[in-house]
C-alpha angles and dihedrals in degrees: 000000000000117000136168113260121233137170087285086073094047098112094047093049094043091052091058099042096078091221091297090141133027119255090252092051091049093048089051092050091053097046108032124093091225090070129064116192129179134186137199113230128195115187088347090303117125106233099168145354146189121219116201144168119227129217128117083325137025117251114199109221101175139358118196131178121174112250092245090060101041120131093016098108100261096122089046090053093047094051092043088053091053091048094052095043097052106022094208134114118288122213128196135176116210136176108256087231094056094095096168092056093044089051090052093050092047090051087054088051098249111162128214109252102170147345127231104209116225091353093146094035138288110353092351106117126186118230115213108210130184137197112203101181140045116279113243 
């Protein structure tokens, strides 16, 4: 089941973020109207989530799926849900060497719009990808 995340889910999300964001940043993401975050729950257990910012487009900040549930379509379902709910472009930035994530975005019909050279370090470019239409 896909549900919107709130501060109630703070501890579960924090546990899976690997200190990527400070506690204050994470609290803001889960309580501020400029963010929209959804999680996938199985038996009331959070197994994955997508954190986003909202404006005239959706910017994906972080996609997480628990190792046990990888490559089973949960990230696909979460991003499809966002696309259908908001019907606006979705942007994502991904390491050019993250082939699994790139494959997911290509399956969802994201298109490459630009490259940030050496963004993640020497010879580690960031690919900026965009989805302009609703996922089917």
